[in-house]
mmCIF entry with sequence, helices, sheets and N, C-alpha, C, O atoms, coordinates in Angstrom:
data_MODEL
# 
_entry.id   MODEL 
# 
_entity.id                         1 
_entity.type                       polymer 
_entity.pdbx_number_of_molecules   1 
# 
_entity_poly.entity_id                      1 
_entity_poly.type                           'polypeptide(L)' 
_entity_poly.nstd_linkage                   no 
_entity_poly.nstd_monomer                   no 
_entity_poly.pdbx_seq_one_letter_code       MLYAIIARDIPASQERRLARRPAHLARRGQLKGVGRLVL 
_entity_poly.pdbx_seq_one_letter_code_can   MLYAIIARDIPASQERRLARRPAHLARRGQLKGVGRLVL 
_entity_poly.pdbx_strand_id                 A 
# 
loop_
_entity_poly_seq.entity_id 
_entity_poly_seq.num 
_entity_poly_seq.mon_id 
_entity_poly_seq.hetero 
1 1  MET n 
1 2  LEU n 
1 3  TYR n 
1 4  ALA n 
1 5  ILE n 
1 6  ILE n 
1 7  ALA n 
1 8  ARG n 
1 9  ASP n 
1 10 ILE n 
1 11 PRO n 
1 12 ALA n 
1 13 SER n 
1 14 GLN n 
1 15 GLU n 
1 16 ARG n 
1 17 ARG n 
1 18 LEU n 
1 19 ALA n 
1 20 ARG n 
1 21 ARG n 
1 22 PRO n 
1 23 ALA n 
1 24 HIS n 
1 25 LEU n 
1 26 ALA n 
1 27 ARG n 
1 28 ARG n 
1 29 GLY n 
1 30 GLN n 
1 31 LEU n 
1 32 LYS n 
1 33 GLY n 
1 34 VAL n 
1 35 GLY n 
1 36 ARG n 
1 37 LEU n 
1 38 VAL n 
1 39 LEU n 
# 
_struct_asym.id          A 
_struct_asym.entity_id   1 
# 
_struct_conf.conf_type_id            HELX_P 
_struct_conf.id                      HELX_P1 
_struct_conf.pdbx_PDB_helix_id       AA1 
_struct_conf.beg_label_comp_id       SER 
_struct_conf.beg_label_asym_id       A 
_struct_conf.beg_label_seq_id        13 
_struct_conf.pdbx_beg_PDB_ins_code   ? 
_struct_conf.end_label_comp_id       GLY 
_struct_conf.end_label_asym_id       A 
_struct_conf.end_label_seq_id        33 
_struct_conf.pdbx_end_PDB_ins_code   ? 
_struct_conf.beg_auth_comp_id        SER 
_struct_conf.beg_auth_asym_id        A 
_struct_conf.beg_auth_seq_id         13 
_struct_conf.end_auth_comp_id        GLY 
_struct_conf.end_auth_asym_id        A 
_struct_conf.end_auth_seq_id         33 
_struct_conf.pdbx_PDB_helix_class    1 
_struct_conf.details                 ? 
_struct_conf.pdbx_PDB_helix_length   21 
# 
_struct_conf_type.id          HELX_P 
_struct_conf_type.criteria    ? 
_struct_conf_type.reference   ? 
# 
loop_
_atom_site.group_PDB 
_atom_site.id 
_atom_site.type_symbol 
_atom_site.label_atom_id 
_atom_site.label_alt_id 
_atom_site.label_comp_id 
_atom_site.label_asym_id 
_atom_site.label_entity_id 
_atom_site.label_seq_id 
_atom_site.pdbx_PDB_ins_code 
_atom_site.Cartn_x 
_atom_site.Cartn_y 
_atom_site.Cartn_z 
_atom_site.occupancy 
_atom_site.B_iso_or_equiv 
_atom_site.pdbx_formal_charge 
_atom_site.auth_seq_id 
_atom_site.auth_comp_id 
_atom_site.auth_asym_id 
_atom_site.auth_atom_id 
_atom_site.pdbx_PDB_model_num 
ATOM 1   N N  . MET A 1 1  ? -24.762 17.652 24.800 1.00 0.00 ? 1  MET A N  1 
ATOM 2   C CA . MET A 1 1  ? -24.423 19.036 24.922 1.00 0.00 ? 1  MET A CA 1 
ATOM 3   C C  . MET A 1 1  ? -23.732 19.478 23.631 1.00 0.00 ? 1  MET A C  1 
ATOM 4   O O  . MET A 1 1  ? -22.857 18.782 23.116 1.00 0.00 ? 1  MET A O  1 
ATOM 5   N N  . LEU A 1 2  ? -24.128 20.626 23.122 1.00 0.00 ? 2  LEU A N  1 
ATOM 6   C CA . LEU A 1 2  ? -23.529 21.180 21.912 1.00 0.00 ? 2  LEU A CA 1 
ATOM 7   C C  . LEU A 1 2  ? -22.483 22.222 22.292 1.00 0.00 ? 2  LEU A C  1 
ATOM 8   O O  . LEU A 1 2  ? -22.601 22.894 23.317 1.00 0.00 ? 2  LEU A O  1 
ATOM 9   N N  . TYR A 1 3  ? -21.473 22.345 21.462 1.00 0.00 ? 3  TYR A N  1 
ATOM 10  C CA . TYR A 1 3  ? -20.400 23.305 21.685 1.00 0.00 ? 3  TYR A CA 1 
ATOM 11  C C  . TYR A 1 3  ? -20.225 24.167 20.447 1.00 0.00 ? 3  TYR A C  1 
ATOM 12  O O  . TYR A 1 3  ? -20.491 23.723 19.330 1.00 0.00 ? 3  TYR A O  1 
ATOM 13  N N  . ALA A 1 4  ? -19.783 25.387 20.645 1.00 0.00 ? 4  ALA A N  1 
ATOM 14  C CA . ALA A 1 4  ? -19.387 26.272 19.550 1.00 0.00 ? 4  ALA A CA 1 
ATOM 15  C C  . ALA A 1 4  ? -17.930 26.640 19.772 1.00 0.00 ? 4  ALA A C  1 
ATOM 16  O O  . ALA A 1 4  ? -17.518 26.937 20.893 1.00 0.00 ? 4  ALA A O  1 
ATOM 17  N N  . ILE A 1 5  ? -17.165 26.619 18.713 1.00 0.00 ? 5  ILE A N  1 
ATOM 18  C CA . ILE A 1 5  ? -15.759 26.997 18.800 1.00 0.00 ? 5  ILE A CA 1 
ATOM 19  C C  . ILE A 1 5  ? -15.578 28.299 18.033 1.00 0.00 ? 5  ILE A C  1 
ATOM 20  O O  . ILE A 1 5  ? -15.889 28.381 16.845 1.00 0.00 ? 5  ILE A O  1 
ATOM 21  N N  . ILE A 1 6  ? -15.080 29.298 18.715 1.00 0.00 ? 6  ILE A N  1 
ATOM 22  C CA . ILE A 1 6  ? -14.832 30.599 18.105 1.00 0.00 ? 6  ILE A CA 1 
ATOM 23  C C  . ILE A 1 6  ? -13.325 30.835 18.161 1.00 0.00 ? 6  ILE A C  1 
ATOM 24  O O  . ILE A 1 6  ? -12.719 30.764 19.230 1.00 0.00 ? 6  ILE A O  1 
ATOM 25  N N  . ALA A 1 7  ? -12.731 31.112 17.017 1.00 0.00 ? 7  ALA A N  1 
ATOM 26  C CA . ALA A 1 7  ? -11.279 31.268 16.959 1.00 0.00 ? 7  ALA A CA 1 
ATOM 27  C C  . ALA A 1 7  ? -10.912 32.493 16.132 1.00 0.00 ? 7  ALA A C  1 
ATOM 28  O O  . ALA A 1 7  ? -11.676 32.942 15.278 1.00 0.00 ? 7  ALA A O  1 
ATOM 29  N N  . ARG A 1 8  ? -9.738  33.013 16.405 1.00 0.00 ? 8  ARG A N  1 
ATOM 30  C CA . ARG A 1 8  ? -9.207  34.140 15.634 1.00 0.00 ? 8  ARG A CA 1 
ATOM 31  C C  . ARG A 1 8  ? -8.025  33.644 14.811 1.00 0.00 ? 8  ARG A C  1 
ATOM 32  O O  . ARG A 1 8  ? -7.199  32.870 15.293 1.00 0.00 ? 8  ARG A O  1 
ATOM 33  N N  . ASP A 1 9  ? -7.957  34.094 13.582 1.00 0.00 ? 9  ASP A N  1 
ATOM 34  C CA . ASP A 1 9  ? -6.833  33.738 12.717 1.00 0.00 ? 9  ASP A CA 1 
ATOM 35  C C  . ASP A 1 9  ? -5.590  34.530 13.092 1.00 0.00 ? 9  ASP A C  1 
ATOM 36  O O  . ASP A 1 9  ? -5.665  35.635 13.630 1.00 0.00 ? 9  ASP A O  1 
ATOM 37  N N  . ILE A 1 10 ? -4.462  33.935 12.793 1.00 0.00 ? 10 ILE A N  1 
ATOM 38  C CA . ILE A 1 10 ? -3.190  34.630 12.946 1.00 0.00 ? 10 ILE A CA 1 
ATOM 39  C C  . ILE A 1 10 ? -2.612  34.834 11.550 1.00 0.00 ? 10 ILE A C  1 
ATOM 40  O O  . ILE A 1 10 ? -3.041  34.162 10.613 1.00 0.00 ? 10 ILE A O  1 
ATOM 41  N N  . PRO A 1 11 ? -1.662  35.732 11.385 1.00 0.00 ? 11 PRO A N  1 
ATOM 42  C CA . PRO A 1 11 ? -1.074  35.938 10.061 1.00 0.00 ? 11 PRO A CA 1 
ATOM 43  C C  . PRO A 1 11 ? -0.505  34.635 9.488  1.00 0.00 ? 11 PRO A C  1 
ATOM 44  O O  . PRO A 1 11 ? 0.088   33.835 10.212 1.00 0.00 ? 11 PRO A O  1 
ATOM 45  N N  . ALA A 1 12 ? -0.691  34.437 8.196  1.00 0.00 ? 12 ALA A N  1 
ATOM 46  C CA . ALA A 1 12 ? -0.175  33.276 7.456  1.00 0.00 ? 12 ALA A CA 1 
ATOM 47  C C  . ALA A 1 12 ? -0.728  31.947 7.958  1.00 0.00 ? 12 ALA A C  1 
ATOM 48  O O  . ALA A 1 12 ? -0.049  30.925 7.860  1.00 0.00 ? 12 ALA A O  1 
ATOM 49  N N  . SER A 1 13 ? -1.929  31.940 8.485  1.00 0.00 ? 13 SER A N  1 
ATOM 50  C CA . SER A 1 13 ? -2.496  30.695 9.015  1.00 0.00 ? 13 SER A CA 1 
ATOM 51  C C  . SER A 1 13 ? -3.129  29.824 7.929  1.00 0.00 ? 13 SER A C  1 
ATOM 52  O O  . SER A 1 13 ? -3.373  28.641 8.165  1.00 0.00 ? 13 SER A O  1 
ATOM 53  N N  . GLN A 1 14 ? -3.396  30.369 6.768  1.00 0.00 ? 14 GLN A N  1 
ATOM 54  C CA . GLN A 1 14 ? -4.061  29.592 5.722  1.00 0.00 ? 14 GLN A CA 1 
ATOM 55  C C  . GLN A 1 14 ? -3.237  28.368 5.316  1.00 0.00 ? 14 GLN A C  1 
ATOM 56  O O  . GLN A 1 14 ? -3.802  27.295 5.105  1.00 0.00 ? 14 GLN A O  1 
ATOM 57  N N  . GLU A 1 15 ? -1.938  28.505 5.204  1.00 0.00 ? 15 GLU A N  1 
ATOM 58  C CA . GLU A 1 15 ? -1.090  27.370 4.818  1.00 0.00 ? 15 GLU A CA 1 
ATOM 59  C C  . GLU A 1 15 ? -1.196  26.238 5.834  1.00 0.00 ? 15 GLU A C  1 
ATOM 60  O O  . GLU A 1 15 ? -1.276  25.069 5.455  1.00 0.00 ? 15 GLU A O  1 
ATOM 61  N N  . ARG A 1 16 ? -1.198  26.573 7.104  1.00 0.00 ? 16 ARG A N  1 
ATOM 62  C CA . ARG A 1 16 ? -1.311  25.557 8.154  1.00 0.00 ? 16 ARG A CA 1 
ATOM 63  C C  . ARG A 1 16 ? -2.673  24.886 8.109  1.00 0.00 ? 16 ARG A C  1 
ATOM 64  O O  . ARG A 1 16 ? -2.776  23.669 8.264  1.00 0.00 ? 16 ARG A O  1 
ATOM 65  N N  . ARG A 1 17 ? -3.728  25.682 7.896  1.00 0.00 ? 17 ARG A N  1 
ATOM 66  C CA . ARG A 1 17 ? -5.078  25.106 7.817  1.00 0.00 ? 17 ARG A CA 1 
ATOM 67  C C  . ARG A 1 17 ? -5.186  24.143 6.649  1.00 0.00 ? 17 ARG A C  1 
ATOM 68  O O  . ARG A 1 17 ? -5.727  23.046 6.790  1.00 0.00 ? 17 ARG A O  1 
ATOM 69  N N  . LEU A 1 18 ? -4.670  24.552 5.489  1.00 0.00 ? 18 LEU A N  1 
ATOM 70  C CA . LEU A 1 18 ? -4.760  23.700 4.302  1.00 0.00 ? 18 LEU A CA 1 
ATOM 71  C C  . LEU A 1 18 ? -3.977  22.403 4.478  1.00 0.00 ? 18 LEU A C  1 
ATOM 72  O O  . LEU A 1 18 ? -4.397  21.359 3.978  1.00 0.00 ? 18 LEU A O  1 
ATOM 73  N N  . ALA A 1 19 ? -2.853  22.449 5.174  1.00 0.00 ? 19 ALA A N  1 
ATOM 74  C CA . ALA A 1 19 ? -2.049  21.251 5.403  1.00 0.00 ? 19 ALA A CA 1 
ATOM 75  C C  . ALA A 1 19 ? -2.782  20.254 6.299  1.00 0.00 ? 19 ALA A C  1 
ATOM 76  O O  . ALA A 1 19 ? -2.595  19.045 6.160  1.00 0.00 ? 19 ALA A O  1 
ATOM 77  N N  . ARG A 1 20 ? -3.600  20.742 7.201  1.00 0.00 ? 20 ARG A N  1 
ATOM 78  C CA . ARG A 1 20 ? -4.296  19.869 8.149  1.00 0.00 ? 20 ARG A CA 1 
ATOM 79  C C  . ARG A 1 20 ? -5.700  19.480 7.697  1.00 0.00 ? 20 ARG A C  1 
ATOM 80  O O  . ARG A 1 20 ? -6.343  18.638 8.325  1.00 0.00 ? 20 ARG A O  1 
ATOM 81  N N  . ARG A 1 21 ? -6.169  20.077 6.633  1.00 0.00 ? 21 ARG A N  1 
ATOM 82  C CA . ARG A 1 21 ? -7.548  19.851 6.187  1.00 0.00 ? 21 ARG A CA 1 
ATOM 83  C C  . ARG A 1 21 ? -7.880  18.389 5.889  1.00 0.00 ? 21 ARG A C  1 
ATOM 84  O O  . ARG A 1 21 ? -8.939  17.935 6.321  1.00 0.00 ? 21 ARG A O  1 
ATOM 85  N N  . PRO A 1 22 ? -7.045  17.621 5.179  1.00 0.00 ? 22 PRO A N  1 
ATOM 86  C CA . PRO A 1 22 ? -7.404  16.223 4.909  1.00 0.00 ? 22 PRO A CA 1 
ATOM 87  C C  . PRO A 1 22 ? -7.641  15.412 6.190  1.00 0.00 ? 22 PRO A C  1 
ATOM 88  O O  . PRO A 1 22 ? -8.597  14.639 6.259  1.00 0.00 ? 22 PRO A O  1 
ATOM 89  N N  . ALA A 1 23 ? -6.796  15.578 7.189  1.00 0.00 ? 23 ALA A N  1 
ATOM 90  C CA . ALA A 1 23 ? -6.978  14.853 8.454  1.00 0.00 ? 23 ALA A CA 1 
ATOM 91  C C  . ALA A 1 23 ? -8.248  15.321 9.157  1.00 0.00 ? 23 ALA A C  1 
ATOM 92  O O  . ALA A 1 23 ? -8.968  14.517 9.749  1.00 0.00 ? 23 ALA A O  1 
ATOM 93  N N  . HIS A 1 24 ? -8.517  16.611 9.092  1.00 0.00 ? 24 HIS A N  1 
ATOM 94  C CA . HIS A 1 24 ? -9.723  17.161 9.710  1.00 0.00 ? 24 HIS A CA 1 
ATOM 95  C C  . HIS A 1 24 ? -10.981 16.569 9.064  1.00 0.00 ? 24 HIS A C  1 
ATOM 96  O O  . HIS A 1 24 ? -11.911 16.164 9.761  1.00 0.00 ? 24 HIS A O  1 
ATOM 97  N N  . LEU A 1 25 ? -10.999 16.523 7.748  1.00 0.00 ? 25 LEU A N  1 
ATOM 98  C CA . LEU A 1 25 ? -12.163 15.978 7.052  1.00 0.00 ? 25 LEU A CA 1 
ATOM 99  C C  . LEU A 1 25 ? -12.337 14.488 7.325  1.00 0.00 ? 25 LEU A C  1 
ATOM 100 O O  . LEU A 1 25 ? -13.464 14.007 7.435  1.00 0.00 ? 25 LEU A O  1 
ATOM 101 N N  . ALA A 1 26 ? -11.236 13.758 7.435  1.00 0.00 ? 26 ALA A N  1 
ATOM 102 C CA . ALA A 1 26 ? -11.325 12.329 7.754  1.00 0.00 ? 26 ALA A CA 1 
ATOM 103 C C  . ALA A 1 26 ? -11.935 12.136 9.141  1.00 0.00 ? 26 ALA A C  1 
ATOM 104 O O  . ALA A 1 26 ? -12.811 11.291 9.324  1.00 0.00 ? 26 ALA A O  1 
ATOM 105 N N  . ARG A 1 27 ? -11.479 12.907 10.100 1.00 0.00 ? 27 ARG A N  1 
ATOM 106 C CA . ARG A 1 27 ? -12.022 12.802 11.466 1.00 0.00 ? 27 ARG A CA 1 
ATOM 107 C C  . ARG A 1 27 ? -13.483 13.208 11.495 1.00 0.00 ? 27 ARG A C  1 
ATOM 108 O O  . ARG A 1 27 ? -14.286 12.584 12.190 1.00 0.00 ? 27 ARG A O  1 
ATOM 109 N N  . ARG A 1 28 ? -13.833 14.235 10.758 1.00 0.00 ? 28 ARG A N  1 
ATOM 110 C CA . ARG A 1 28 ? -15.229 14.665 10.693 1.00 0.00 ? 28 ARG A CA 1 
ATOM 111 C C  . ARG A 1 28 ? -16.107 13.549 10.149 1.00 0.00 ? 28 ARG A C  1 
ATOM 112 O O  . ARG A 1 28 ? -17.219 13.337 10.631 1.00 0.00 ? 28 ARG A O  1 
ATOM 113 N N  . GLY A 1 29 ? -15.607 12.836 9.144  1.00 0.00 ? 29 GLY A N  1 
ATOM 114 C CA . GLY A 1 29 ? -16.352 11.709 8.591  1.00 0.00 ? 29 GLY A CA 1 
ATOM 115 C C  . GLY A 1 29 ? -16.545 10.603 9.612  1.00 0.00 ? 29 GLY A C  1 
ATOM 116 O O  . GLY A 1 29 ? -17.616 9.999  9.672  1.00 0.00 ? 29 GLY A O  1 
ATOM 117 N N  . GLN A 1 30 ? -15.526 10.329 10.416 1.00 0.00 ? 30 GLN A N  1 
ATOM 118 C CA . GLN A 1 30 ? -15.651 9.316  11.470 1.00 0.00 ? 30 GLN A CA 1 
ATOM 119 C C  . GLN A 1 30 ? -16.709 9.724  12.489 1.00 0.00 ? 30 GLN A C  1 
ATOM 120 O O  . GLN A 1 30 ? -17.550 8.910  12.871 1.00 0.00 ? 30 GLN A O  1 
ATOM 121 N N  . LEU A 1 31 ? -16.672 10.960 12.925 1.00 0.00 ? 31 LEU A N  1 
ATOM 122 C CA . LEU A 1 31 ? -17.645 11.434 13.906 1.00 0.00 ? 31 LEU A CA 1 
ATOM 123 C C  . LEU A 1 31 ? -19.062 11.386 13.352 1.00 0.00 ? 31 LEU A C  1 
ATOM 124 O O  . LEU A 1 31 ? -19.997 11.008 14.059 1.00 0.00 ? 31 LEU A O  1 
ATOM 125 N N  . LYS A 1 32 ? -19.219 11.764 12.100 1.00 0.00 ? 32 LYS A N  1 
ATOM 126 C CA . LYS A 1 32 ? -20.541 11.716 11.475 1.00 0.00 ? 32 LYS A CA 1 
ATOM 127 C C  . LYS A 1 32 ? -21.036 10.277 11.391 1.00 0.00 ? 32 LYS A C  1 
ATOM 128 O O  . LYS A 1 32 ? -22.218 10.012 11.604 1.00 0.00 ? 32 LYS A O  1 
ATOM 129 N N  . GLY A 1 33 ? -20.135 9.352  11.081 1.00 0.00 ? 33 GLY A N  1 
ATOM 130 C CA . GLY A 1 33 ? -20.499 7.949  10.953 1.00 0.00 ? 33 GLY A CA 1 
ATOM 131 C C  . GLY A 1 33 ? -21.040 7.335  12.231 1.00 0.00 ? 33 GLY A C  1 
ATOM 132 O O  . GLY A 1 33 ? -21.856 6.414  12.180 1.00 0.00 ? 33 GLY A O  1 
ATOM 133 N N  . VAL A 1 34 ? -20.598 7.832  13.375 1.00 0.00 ? 34 VAL A N  1 
ATOM 134 C CA . VAL A 1 34 ? -21.075 7.295  14.653 1.00 0.00 ? 34 VAL A CA 1 
ATOM 135 C C  . VAL A 1 34 ? -22.111 8.216  15.313 1.00 0.00 ? 34 VAL A C  1 
ATOM 136 O O  . VAL A 1 34 ? -22.462 8.032  16.479 1.00 0.00 ? 34 VAL A O  1 
ATOM 137 N N  . GLY A 1 35 ? -22.595 9.204  14.556 1.00 0.00 ? 35 GLY A N  1 
ATOM 138 C CA . GLY A 1 35 ? -23.658 10.075 15.057 1.00 0.00 ? 35 GLY A CA 1 
ATOM 139 C C  . GLY A 1 35 ? -23.208 11.103 16.087 1.00 0.00 ? 35 GLY A C  1 
ATOM 140 O O  . GLY A 1 35 ? -24.013 11.540 16.909 1.00 0.00 ? 35 GLY A O  1 
ATOM 141 N N  . ARG A 1 36 ? -21.944 11.494 16.056 1.00 0.00 ? 36 ARG A N  1 
ATOM 142 C CA . ARG A 1 36 ? -21.433 12.447 17.042 1.00 0.00 ? 36 ARG A CA 1 
ATOM 143 C C  . ARG A 1 36 ? -21.097 13.797 16.430 1.00 0.00 ? 36 ARG A C  1 
ATOM 144 O O  . ARG A 1 36 ? -20.327 14.562 17.010 1.00 0.00 ? 36 ARG A O  1 
ATOM 145 N N  . LEU A 1 37 ? -21.661 14.101 15.271 1.00 0.00 ? 37 LEU A N  1 
ATOM 146 C CA . LEU A 1 37 ? -21.373 15.370 14.611 1.00 0.00 ? 37 LEU A CA 1 
ATOM 147 C C  . LEU A 1 37 ? -22.680 16.072 14.295 1.00 0.00 ? 37 LEU A C  1 
ATOM 148 O O  . LEU A 1 37 ? -23.584 15.489 13.697 1.00 0.00 ? 37 LEU A O  1 
ATOM 149 N N  . VAL A 1 38 ? -22.769 17.313 14.697 1.00 0.00 ? 38 VAL A N  1 
ATOM 150 C CA . VAL A 1 38 ? -23.941 18.137 14.404 1.00 0.00 ? 38 VAL A CA 1 
ATOM 151 C C  . VAL A 1 38 ? -23.448 19.375 13.680 1.00 0.00 ? 38 VAL A C  1 
ATOM 152 O O  . VAL A 1 38 ? -22.623 20.118 14.211 1.00 0.00 ? 38 VAL A O  1 
ATOM 153 N N  . LEU A 1 39 ? -23.942 19.602 12.477 1.00 0.00 ? 39 LEU A N  1 
ATOM 154 C CA . LEU A 1 39 ? -23.587 20.812 11.730 1.00 0.00 ? 39 LEU A CA 1 
ATOM 155 C C  . LEU A 1 39 ? -24.826 21.604 11.425 1.00 0.00 ? 39 LEU A C  1 
ATOM 156 O O  . LEU A 1 39 ? -24.744 22.662 10.800 1.00 0.00 ? 39 LEU A O  1 
# 
């Protein structure tokens, strides 16, 4: 089953996103490695 995530930004959210980006990319790589990521 495929999912879509739709989100709305809040003021000053870019700093929080950038701080979490390295962990997000690492997890994305893990999911891709086991065939659980569809882009």
